[in-house]
N, C-alpha and C positions, 0 to 999 in steps of 0.2 A: 560688328554687324551694322550695316547701313541700308537705308532705303533711299533710292533716288527716283524721283518722279519727273518725267518729261512730258509736257502737254503740247500737242500740235508741233512736233519738233521740226526744225529746219535741217538742211543738209549738214551744217556745221555741228549741230547737236549730236547727230549720229557719229560723225567723225570723232568727236570728243569722247563719247562713251566707248566707242570701239577701241580707241587708243588707251584709254584709262583702264578698262577692264579686260582687254584682250579678247573681245568677242569675235565669234566666227563670222566670216563675210556672208555666208548664206543666211545665217540667222538675222543679221543686220538688214540684208536685202528683203527678207520676209517682213521685217518690222517697217521698212520704208513703204512697201506696197500695200494697198488696202485690199479688203475683201479676201483675207486669208481664211481658210477653214480652221475652226477650233482644233488645236492639236498641241502635242508636246513633243518637241524634237530634242534629242540627246546629242550633245557634243562633248568633247574631251574635258573641257574645263567648266562647262556651264550647261544649263538647260534653256530652251526657248519655249515659252508658253504663249499661245494665241487664243483669245477668248473674246466674248462680247458682253457688254452691259446692255440691258434691255429695258425699254420704257413703253408704256401703252398710252396713246393719246386719249385724254379724258372725253373728248367729244366724238371722234370718229372710230376709236378703237384700233387705230392703225399701230402696228408694232414698229418702234424705232430702235435701232441698234447703234452701238458705239464700240468700235474695235479697241481692244486693250491687248498690248503685247508686253511680255515680261521676260527679262533675262534673269535667271536664277543661278547665282554662283555660290561658292561655299560660305561666303560672308556678306553677300549683297543681294538685294532685290532691286532691279531697275525696271520700272513700269513706264511704258510709252502709251499715252492716251491720245485718241483722235476723236474730235467731236465734243459736244457739250453734254451728252447723256451720262457719261461716266464721271462721277464726283469722287474726290479722295476723302471727303469728310466722313462718310460712313465707314470706310476702311480704317481711318485713324481712330474713330470711335470704338471700333471692335478691338483694336490693339490696346487702347487706353483702358478698356474694361477688363482686360485680362493681363495685367502686368506680370503676374506670376509665371506666365508661359513664355515670357520674353527670353528666358535663359536657355530655351531649347533651340535657339538659332534661327536661321532663315526660314525653316519650316513654319515657325510662328507667323512670320510676315506673309508667307504664301497662303497659309490658312485664312488669314484675315481677308486677303484678296479674293480667294475662291468663295469664301462664305458670303461675301458681299455680292459677287456676281450671281451665284446660284440662288440666293434669296431674291434677287431681282427677277430671275427666270421664274421662280415659284410664284411671286406676286403677279407677274404678267399672266401666267396660266390661270391663276385664280380670278383675275380681272376678266379674262376672256370667258371663263366658265360662267360668271355672273351675267355677262352680256348674252350668252347663248340661252340661259334660262329666261331672260327677259324676252328674247326672240321667240321662244316656244309659246309664251303667253299670247303672242300675236297671230299664231297660226290659224286660229279658227275665227278671226275677226272677219266680218262681212264688208268692211269698208274697202273700197278700191285703193285708197291711199295706203292702208295698212298692208294690203296684199303686195303692193309694189315695194313697200318698206321692207317686208320680210325677204323678198327676192334680193334686193340690193344689199341689205345688211348680212344676209347669209353668204353672199359672194365676198363681201369685205372681210368677214370673220374667217372665211376659209383661206383667203390670202394671208391674213395675219398669222393664222396657225401654221401655214406652210413656211412662212418666214421664221417663225419662232422655232419650229421643229429643226430647221437647218442649224440653229444656234445651240439648242438644248441637247439634241441627240448625240453629237460628238463629245459632249462633256463627260459622258460615262467613261469613254476611253482615256480622256485626259486625266481625270481624277484617279482612275484605276491605275494608270501608269505611274503617277506620283507615289502610290502606295508601295511600289516595288522597293524592296529593301536594298537592292544593289545600287540604287540611285543615291542613297544616303541623304535624302532631303527631309524625310519624315522620321523623326526619332521615335523611340518606343512610347514615351509619354504623350506625344502628339498624335499617335495612331488613332485613338478613339475620336478625336476631333475631326480628323480627315474621314473616318468611317461615317461620321454623322453627316458631313458634307456629301459624301458619296450616296448616302441614303436619300438625301434631298434631291440629288441629281436623278436618281432612279424614279422617285415619286413624280418629279416634274416631267420626266420623259414619258412615263406611263400615262400621266394625266393628259399630256399633249396629244398622244396617240388616240386616247379615248375621245377627246374633244373633236379631233378630226373626223372620227366615225360619227360622232353625234351631229356635227354640222352637216355631214353628208345625209344623215337620216332626216334632219330638218328640211333640207332642200328637197329630198324625195317626197317627204310627207306634204310639203307645200304644193308640189306638182300634183300629188294624188288628190289633195283637197280641192285644188282648182279644177281638176278633171271631174270630180264628183259634183262640184257646183255647176259646171257646164252641162253635165248630164241632167241635172235637176232642171236647169233652165230650158234645155231642149225638150224635156218631158212636158213642162208646163206649156211651152209654146206650141208643141204638137197637139196637146189636148185642146187648147183654145182654138187652134186651126180646125180641128175636127168639129168642134161646136159651131164655128162660123160656117163651115161647109154645109151644114144641114139646111139652113134657110136658102143658101145659094142653090142647093140641089132641088129643093121643093119649088122655089120660084122659077127655076129653070125648067122644071118639068111642066109646071102649069103655064109656062110661057110658050108651049108648043102651039103651032098654028093648026091645031086639029081639035075636034070636040073632046071634052073631058068632063068628068062628073062636076056638075054645077056650071057648065060652060054658058056664058052669056047671062049669068045671074049672080046675086049676092052670095048665094050658098057656096059657090066655088071659092070666093074670097075667104069666107069664114072657115071652110074646110081646109084650105091651104094654111091659114093662120093657126088653126088648132093643131094640125099635123106638125107644124114647125115648133110650136110651144111645147108640145108633148115630147117631141124628140130632143129638143134642147134641154128640158128639165131632166129627162131620162139620162142623157149623156153626162150632164153636170153631176148628177147624183152618183152615177157609176164612177166617174173619174175622181170625185171627192172621196168616195169610200176606199179607192185604191191609192189615195194620196198622190194622184197625178196632177192635181191642181193645188 
């Protein structure tokens, strides 16, 4: 049983492993081209596995992916890695921590690979969940900068979750296919370990779906809060406009070029002033009681 790892392979590397292990041309072609969907293809002499390692940027929360292809034969695991996000040290550590399982063949190596990838998916989902919780705390902040931050970060988190979902969701089918007994990859003693990986895949998938709904709710709540703030502002502006309209109406009425009570004397001035003050106080008290100001 051997493990061969090829990082950022050139064309000659693919030719070498194709000739040495008798790999199918279609499987090699899929490994050459990037942006494959996570899948498990079955060929006569081997299996082809396509999956992704996931990382989350500590500052922006953007999800980064690194494609990992694997050829699984009866006595060999050939991994093809592209990019810097996928490291072999965690896989080797998993294999070294369970040497008693090595006698179960290639399924032992495949389990270490899948366990590392799925744990990365789970960690990414947990990281995004923590970021969404932090975002929820900013929903009811009154600062304009915080309001814009909520809008921007909500959109960024939604993009990250959509990208993560494309990687996590197909892994259910991949792991479930490996559990088929007719493939002879997973021996009976290794079955509980693969079942554990499958359980983690389901949890990561369900968690990702719930986070997408949660981000949508956050975005809708943010819009609702902004709408309520706008209504409150309009209510206050309208109330003050009504108060300001009172002296304008009174002085406009007394400004008519016709005789009025107190015309030509100081009594007219004091009458208009008293009328304005009384109406202003009355409107202010009324609006204040109704929480319009």
